[in-house]
C-alpha positions in Angstrom: 94.7 150.1 89.3 92.8 151.6 86.3 94.2 152.1 82.9 93.5 154.9 80.3 90.5 152.9 79.0 88.8 152.6 82.4 89.7 148.9 82.9 90.3 148.0 86.5 93.0 145.4 87.2 92.5 143.1 90.2 93.9 139.8 89.0 97.7 139.2 89.2 99.5 136.2 87.8 102.9 135.5 89.3 105.4 133.3 87.6 107.5 131.4 90.2 110.1 130.0 87.7 111.0 129.9 84.0 112.0 126.3 84.4 109.8 123.3 83.5 109.9 119.6 83.6 108.1 119.5 80.2 109.2 120.9 76.8 105.8 121.7 75.1 106.8 123.0 71.6 104.2 125.9 71.6 105.6 127.2 74.9 109.3 126.5 74.9 111.7 126.7 71.9 113.3 123.3 71.0 116.7 124.5 72.2 115.2 125.6 75.5 115.9 129.1 77.0 119.1 130.3 78.5 119.5 129.5 82.2 120.3 132.5 84.3 121.8 132.9 87.8 119.4 132.6 90.8 119.9 136.2 91.8 118.1 137.3 88.6 114.9 135.9 90.0 112.6 136.9 92.8 113.3 135.4 96.2 110.4 134.2 98.4 110.3 137.3 100.5 110.4 139.5 97.4 107.4 137.6 95.9 105.4 138.1 99.1 106.4 141.8 99.4 105.4 142.6 95.8 102.2 140.6 96.2 101.3 142.6 99.3 101.8 145.8 97.4 99.4 144.6 94.6 96.8 143.6 97.2 97.1 147.1 98.7 96.3 148.4 95.2 93.2 146.3 94.9 94.3 142.9 93.6 91.7 140.3 94.7 93.0 137.2 92.9 96.5 135.8 92.4 97.3 132.8 90.3 100.7 131.1 90.4 102.3 130.0 87.1 105.6 129.1 85.5 107.4 127.4 83.8 106.1 124.7 86.2 105.6 126.5 89.5 105.7 123.3 91.6 109.3 122.5 90.7 110.4 125.5 92.7 111.8 124.2 96.0 110.0 126.7 98.2 106.7 126.5 96.3 104.9 125.2 99.4 106.1 128.1 101.5 105.1 130.6 98.9 101.6 129.1 98.6 101.1 129.1 102.4 102.2 132.7 102.8 100.1 134.0 99.9 97.1 132.1 101.2 97.2 134.4 104.3 96.5 137.4 102.1 92.8 138.5 101.5 92.7 137.1 98.0 91.5 134.1 96.0 94.5 132.0 95.3 94.9 129.6 92.3 97.6 127.8 90.4 98.3 126.6 86.9 100.4 123.5 86.7 101.2 120.6 84.3 100.0 118.2 86.9 103.1 116.1 87.3 103.8 117.0 90.9 100.2 117.6 92.1 100.1 114.5 94.4 103.1 115.8 96.3 101.4 119.2 97.0 97.8 118.3 97.4 97.9 118.4 101.2 99.5 121.9 100.9 96.7 123.0 98.6 94.1 121.8 101.1 95.8 123.3 104.1 96.1 126.7 102.3 92.6 126.7 101.0 93.8 126.7 97.4 90.9 125.3 95.4 91.2 126.6 91.8 93.7 124.5 89.9 94.3 124.6 86.2 96.1 121.7 84.6 97.7 121.9 81.1 96.7 118.8 79.0 96.9 118.9 75.2 96.0 115.3 74.4 94.0 112.4 75.8 96.3 110.1 73.9 99.5 108.8 75.6 101.8 108.9 72.6 100.5 112.2 71.2 100.9 113.9 74.6 104.5 112.7 74.8 105.2 114.1 71.3 103.7 117.5 72.2 105.5 117.8 75.6 108.7 116.0 74.5 108.5 114.0 77.8 106.4 111.0 78.9 104.3 111.9 82.0 100.9 111.2 80.6 99.8 108.5 83.1 101.0 110.6 86.1 99.2 113.7 84.8 95.9 111.8 84.2 96.1 110.2 87.6 96.7 113.5 89.3 93.8 115.2 87.5 91.5 112.4 88.8 93.1 112.8 92.3 92.2 116.5 92.3 88.6 115.8 91.1 88.2 113.1 93.8 89.4 115.5 96.5 86.9 118.2 95.5 89.1 120.7 93.8 87.8 123.1 91.0 89.7 121.6 88.1 90.1 123.3 84.8 92.0 121.6 82.0 93.8 124.0 79.5 94.2 122.6 76.0 96.0 124.5 73.3 94.4 123.5 70.0 96.7 123.1 67.1 95.6 122.0 63.6 97.2 118.7 62.6 98.4 118.0 66.1 95.4 117.6 68.4 92.4 119.2 66.7 91.0 115.8 66.0 90.5 115.4 69.8 88.3 118.5 70.4 85.0 116.6 70.7 86.7 113.8 72.7 87.7 116.4 75.3 84.1 117.6 75.3 82.7 114.1 75.7 85.0 113.8 78.8 83.0 116.5 80.5 79.7 114.6 80.2 80.3 112.4 83.2 83.3 114.0 84.8 83.4 117.2 86.9 86.1 118.7 84.8 86.1 122.1 83.0 88.0 121.9 79.7 89.1 125.2 78.1 90.3 125.2 74.5 92.9 127.9 73.9 93.6 129.2 70.4 97.2 128.8 69.4 99.0 132.0 70.1 102.4 133.5 69.0 105.3 133.7 71.4 109.0 133.9 70.9 110.5 130.8 69.4 107.2 128.8 68.8 107.1 129.1 65.0 103.5 130.4 65.2 101.4 130.5 62.0 97.6 130.9 62.2 97.3 128.2 59.6 98.0 125.9 62.6 95.3 127.5 64.6 91.7 126.4 65.1 89.2 129.2 65.7 86.3 129.5 68.2 83.8 129.2 65.3 85.4 126.0 64.0 85.5 124.5 67.4 81.7 125.2 67.8 81.1 123.8 64.3 82.8 120.6 65.2 80.9 120.4 68.4 77.6 120.8 66.5 78.6 118.1 64.0 79.1 115.5 66.8 76.6 116.5 69.4 73.9 118.3 67.4 72.8 121.9 67.5 70.8 121.2 70.7 73.2 118.8 72.3 75.0 121.6 74.1 74.2 125.0 75.6 75.8 128.3 76.2 76.2 129.1 79.9 76.8 132.4 81.7 80.3 133.7 81.7 81.7 135.2 84.9 82.7 138.9 85.1 86.0 139.5 83.3 86.0 135.9 82.0 88.4 135.2 79.1 86.4 132.3 77.9 83.1 131.6 76.3 81.5 128.8 78.3 79.3 125.8 77.3 78.0 122.6 78.7 76.7 119.4 77.1 73.0 118.9 77.8 73.0 117.0 81.1 76.8 117.2 81.4 78.5 117.3 84.8 81.5 119.3 83.6 81.8 122.2 81.2 83.9 123.3 78.2 84.9 126.7 77.0 87.0 128.5 74.3 89.6 131.2 74.9 89.7 133.0 71.6 92.6 135.4 72.0 93.3 135.4 68.3 89.9 135.5 66.5 87.7 137.1 69.2 89.9 138.9 71.8 88.4 139.9 75.1 90.7 142.9 75.7 87.9 145.4 76.5 87.2 143.6 79.8 90.7 142.5 80.7 91.6 142.8 84.4 94.8 140.8 84.3 98.5 141.7 84.8 101.5 139.5 85.0 104.6 139.4 87.1 107.5 137.4 85.5 109.8 135.2 87.6 112.5 137.8 87.2 110.3 140.5 88.6 109.1 142.3 85.5 105.5 143.6 85.3 103.7 142.9 82.0 100.3 144.6 81.6 99.4 142.3 78.7 100.3 138.8 77.7 101.3 140.1 74.2 103.1 143.3 75.3 106.8 143.7 74.4 107.2 146.4 77.1 107.9 145.5 80.7 108.5 147.4 84.0 111.4 146.2 86.2 109.9 146.0 89.7 112.6 143.7 91.2 115.6 146.0 90.7 113.7 148.9 92.2 112.5 146.9 95.2 116.1 145.7 95.9 117.2 149.3 95.7 114.8 150.1 98.5 112.5 152.2 96.4 108.7 152.3 96.5 107.4 150.3 93.5 103.8 151.6 93.8 104.3 154.4 91.3 106.0 152.1 88.8 103.0 149.7 89.0 100.5 152.5 88.4 102.4 153.9 85.5 102.6 150.5 83.9 98.9 149.9 84.1 98.0 153.4 83.0 100.1 152.9 79.8 98.4 149.6 78.8 97.4 149.4 75.2 93.8 149.0 74.1 94.4 145.5 72.5 97.0 142.8 72.5 100.0 145.0 73.4 99.2 147.3 70.5 98.7 144.6 67.8 95.1 145.8 67.1 94.5 144.1 63.8 94.9 140.5 62.8 97.5 141.5 60.2 99.6 143.1 63.0 99.1 140.1 65.2 100.2 137.8 62.4 103.3 139.8 61.6 106.4 137.9 62.9 108.3 141.2 63.2 105.8 142.1 65.9 104.6 138.9 67.5 108.0 137.3 67.8 109.5 140.2 69.8 107.8 138.9 73.0 109.3 136.3 75.4 108.7 132.6 75.0 105.6 131.6 76.9 107.6 129.7 79.5 109.4 132.9 80.4 106.2 134.9 80.7 104.1 132.7 82.9 101.0 130.9 81.7 
């Protein structure tokens, strides 16, 4: 699957549900999103069928997302069936239900687990998520580490909310085998985005230098198609990284595509255009050509918002879905 700019797409993110047991304000509007009938969303067999088509087209990695993917009643069955495909399988979760699925993860060979965690402080985490699950999340992160999983912690950095914890998160990586990834605050439908609330890659590194010194941390090699710039404290067990989608986008090496829970293909996280695969699949049609056309028409940068002024324009950046309805 190659687009008009020569980028090959071999990484598919599949959202299992739009529902979540948290209400993080940067992801879900305060009023929530409309609930829709079950038949609007992919059934288990449809997820597996579509995934197999993508694997035939060259997908080598699949990551399950949501909403919160583990609240789906058949999540364990989906994980086990996808693990039989010749792919690397991962999942992004808020961590609340990890202890109930850890045996399933091990049996399926699923090792790459990303956990969303926006604060190391109990009360602040409850404020951000509008729910109180901090102790359970922290316990489950430690459980994953103890059981030998590859644990990444995703932290959306927001000025005046949790930016005072940046270096505390980094200090956590010194003696813990955890990989913290700071994500610049991004605009999605209903999250009242304004870049004045954002913290850039440069500022994060400046704060890191202030606390640990210019030689207290080091740049480490990024993997191919990596979205993050990766670092490690000198002598640290874990690592930290910055995903700078706003100030330093990585679009020129993007290999990612997204399948929403209602079966729409998005070739970019920020794209307003989608291709309906589910309706075509249910009609008995071959979806291969739809997929290829979607990839071929991918814009060069951030769904066509090439400049920071375009990206900051609410008339453009708020036309997208809420993050919870796209899939993290």
